[in-house]
C-alpha positions in Angstrom: 84.3 120.9 104.2 82.6 120.1 107.5 78.9 119.5 107.8 76.8 121.1 110.5 75.3 118.2 112.4 73.9 119.0 115.9 73.6 121.7 118.5 76.7 122.8 120.4 74.4 123.4 123.3 74.6 119.6 123.8 77.8 119.8 125.8 81.3 118.5 125.0 84.8 119.1 126.3 88.1 118.1 124.7 90.6 119.6 127.1 90.7 117.8 130.5 93.1 116.4 133.0 92.9 113.4 135.3 95.2 111.5 137.7 97.5 110.5 134.9 98.8 114.1 135.1 97.8 116.9 137.5 94.0 116.2 137.5 92.4 115.4 140.8 90.3 112.4 139.9 90.3 109.1 138.0 89.3 109.4 134.4 86.0 107.5 134.9 84.8 110.1 137.4 85.0 112.7 134.6 83.0 110.5 132.3 80.2 110.0 134.9 80.2 113.8 135.6 79.9 114.5 131.9 77.0 111.9 131.6 75.2 113.6 134.5 75.3 116.8 132.5 74.0 115.2 129.3 77.3 115.4 127.4 77.5 114.3 123.8 81.3 113.8 123.8 84.2 114.0 126.2 87.9 114.1 125.5 90.9 113.4 127.7 94.1 115.5 127.1 96.6 114.7 129.8 99.7 116.8 130.0 102.3 115.0 127.8 105.6 113.6 129.0 108.5 115.9 128.9 112.3 115.3 128.7 112.2 115.9 132.5 109.7 115.1 135.1 107.4 117.6 136.7 104.6 117.4 139.3 102.0 117.9 136.7 103.1 116.2 133.5 102.5 112.5 132.8 105.6 110.3 133.2 106.5 108.6 130.0 106.2 105.2 131.7 102.5 105.8 132.4 101.6 106.3 128.7 100.7 102.7 127.9 98.3 102.5 130.9 96.8 105.9 129.9 96.1 104.6 126.4 94.6 101.4 127.8 92.4 103.1 130.3 90.8 105.6 127.9 90.2 102.9 125.4 88.6 100.8 128.2 86.2 103.7 128.9 85.4 104.1 125.2 84.2 100.6 125.1 82.4 100.6 128.5 80.4 103.8 127.7 79.9 103.2 124.0 76.4 104.2 122.9 76.0 106.6 125.9 78.8 109.2 125.3 81.6 109.6 122.7 84.9 109.4 124.5 88.1 110.6 122.8 91.8 110.1 123.5 94.0 113.1 123.3 97.1 114.7 124.7 98.1 118.3 125.5 101.6 118.4 124.1 104.1 121.0 125.2 106.2 122.8 122.6 109.6 123.4 124.1 111.8 124.0 121.1 112.6 122.6 117.7 113.6 119.3 119.1 110.6 118.6 121.3 107.1 119.2 120.2 104.0 117.4 118.8 105.5 116.5 115.5 108.4 114.4 116.8 108.0 110.6 116.0 107.2 109.7 119.6 104.0 111.7 119.7 103.0 111.0 116.1 103.3 107.3 116.8 100.7 107.3 119.6 97.2 106.2 118.7 95.5 109.5 119.6 92.3 111.0 118.3 93.6 114.5 118.6 96.5 116.6 119.8 96.4 120.0 121.6 99.5 122.1 121.3 100.3 124.5 124.2 103.0 126.6 125.6 103.6 126.2 129.4 107.4 126.5 129.5 110.0 128.8 127.8 113.5 127.3 127.8 116.1 129.8 128.5 119.1 127.5 128.1 120.0 123.9 127.2 119.8 121.1 128.0 116.1 120.8 128.4 115.7 120.4 132.1 113.2 121.8 134.6 115.8 124.2 136.0 116.2 125.7 132.5 112.5 126.4 132.0 110.5 129.6 132.6 106.9 128.5 133.6 104.4 131.0 132.2 101.2 130.0 134.0 102.3 129.0 137.5 102.3 131.1 140.6 102.5 134.9 139.9 105.3 135.5 142.4 107.5 132.9 140.7 106.6 134.4 137.3 107.4 137.9 138.5 110.8 136.8 139.9 111.6 135.2 136.6 110.8 138.4 134.7 113.1 140.3 137.0 116.0 137.9 136.9 115.9 136.5 133.4 114.2 139.2 131.4 115.8 142.3 133.1 112.4 143.2 134.6 111.0 143.8 131.1 107.6 142.2 130.6 107.9 142.8 126.8 110.8 140.4 126.5 109.1 137.4 128.0 106.0 138.2 125.9 108.1 138.3 122.8 109.6 134.8 123.7 106.1 133.4 124.4 104.7 134.4 121.0 107.9 133.4 119.2 107.5 129.9 120.7 103.8 129.9 119.8 104.6 130.7 116.2 107.2 128.0 116.1 104.7 125.5 117.6 102.0 126.4 115.0 104.6 126.1 112.2 105.9 122.8 113.4 102.5 121.2 113.1 101.4 117.8 114.4 98.5 119.3 116.3 94.8 119.8 115.7 94.0 122.4 118.3 96.0 125.4 119.6 95.5 125.5 123.4 95.0 128.7 125.5 97.0 130.7 122.9 97.5 134.0 124.8 97.8 132.7 128.3 100.8 134.8 128.9 98.4 137.5 129.9 97.2 135.6 132.9 100.3 136.5 134.9 101.5 139.2 132.5 98.6 141.4 133.2 99.6 141.6 136.9 103.1 142.8 136.1 104.0 146.5 135.8 104.0 147.8 132.2 101.9 145.0 130.6 99.6 146.3 127.9 97.6 144.0 125.6 96.8 147.0 123.3 100.4 147.8 122.7 102.0 146.8 119.3 104.5 144.6 121.1 101.6 142.4 122.2 99.1 142.9 119.5 101.3 142.4 116.4 102.8 139.0 117.5 99.4 137.8 118.6 97.9 138.7 115.1 100.9 137.0 113.5 100.0 133.8 115.4 96.3 133.9 114.3 97.3 134.6 110.7 99.5 131.5 110.7 96.7 129.4 112.5 94.4 130.4 109.7 96.9 129.5 107.1 97.5 126.0 108.7 93.8 125.4 109.2 94.0 124.7 112.9 91.3 125.0 115.6 91.6 127.6 118.3 90.2 126.6 121.7 88.3 129.1 123.8 89.7 128.0 127.1 87.2 128.7 130.0 89.3 127.4 132.9 89.5 130.8 134.6 86.2 132.3 133.3 84.4 131.9 136.6 87.3 132.6 139.0 89.1 135.4 137.1 86.6 136.4 134.4 89.2 135.4 131.8 89.2 133.2 128.7 92.2 132.3 126.6 92.3 133.8 124.0 90.8 137.0 125.5 87.2 137.8 124.6 88.2 141.0 122.8 90.1 138.9 120.2 87.1 136.8 119.2 86.2 139.1 116.2 89.7 138.7 114.9 89.3 134.9 114.9 85.9 135.3 113.2 87.3 137.6 110.5 89.9 135.0 109.6 87.4 132.2 109.5 89.3 130.3 112.2 87.3 127.3 113.6 86.9 127.4 117.4 85.9 125.1 120.1 85.0 125.7 123.8 87.0 123.7 126.4 87.0 123.9 130.2 90.5 122.6 130.7 89.1 121.0 133.9 91.2 119.4 136.6 88.2 118.2 138.7 85.1 116.4 137.6 82.6 119.1 138.8 84.1 121.6 136.3 83.7 119.6 133.1 81.2 122.2 131.8 82.5 125.3 133.6 82.0 128.5 131.6 80.7 126.8 128.5 77.2 128.2 128.3 78.3 131.8 128.9 81.1 131.5 126.4 78.8 130.0 123.7 76.4 132.9 124.2 79.2 135.4 123.7 80.5 133.6 120.6 77.0 133.7 119.1 76.7 137.4 119.9 80.1 138.0 118.3 78.9 136.3 115.1 80.1 132.7 115.4 77.5 130.2 114.2 79.4 126.9 114.8 82.1 125.2 116.9 84.3 122.5 115.6 84.2 119.2 117.4 84.8 115.5 116.9 81.6 113.6 116.0 81.7 109.9 115.3 85.5 110.4 115.0 85.3 113.1 112.4 85.8 116.9 112.8 82.5 118.5 112.2 81.0 122.0 112.5 78.3 122.0 115.2 75.6 124.7 115.2 75.5 127.2 118.1 71.8 127.6 119.0 
């Protein structure tokens, strides 16, 4: 049972990217930006290494330096801000996910599980992946060529992978859990209210509730596209299942460490949420929304 300690209006962010992956600035610049905004806590969650290299995932050889740098910042800024060391770990298939020994052996404070790629054949190489949140024109071409032009098929694959990721475990937080709608909503025939979208989404949140995981409300595109992940119209479903939530900006530049947080907290409170779940002094705690 988590205790309510402090106000969630004192900012925090546990989903962020820096120059160790596809972020634009050095980790320390995010810390100073967070301090200037009176943050209580800040977490780094670089994109994890993959079995293949991409332009936005951390190379496996950089992991030791990443661990050392975030630990250095923890010490340097101790007493001023709580700094946490995390990773955003891709679920690819049953052989590569957050529960494999490599990721479980790392000295991390938390792990975010996310779906960015859908493998369409083996071996696991970049050429054999469908990227779900890249450029729309590439996404649309993929739907046409690999999914017979049927948006329902790629959506089905996305939620099946999400269910497998949740079931595999090894994570604390489910990242941007319905992000398929970012590009999917632009494709002909997409319908979030249809059973083929709604039912697998609900199966995912049912399993999240069973596993006791945290769902992030990802605000990366709130200002630019008026979107959060999950969609704001699903918040009541999370509340009804007593799923703990947190608000993360998924920032890639220091100026956006707090982007969308205040508006999202206000919406959460209006929906009926009274707390967010965050790390405080290294322990998951429920933090009051005021």
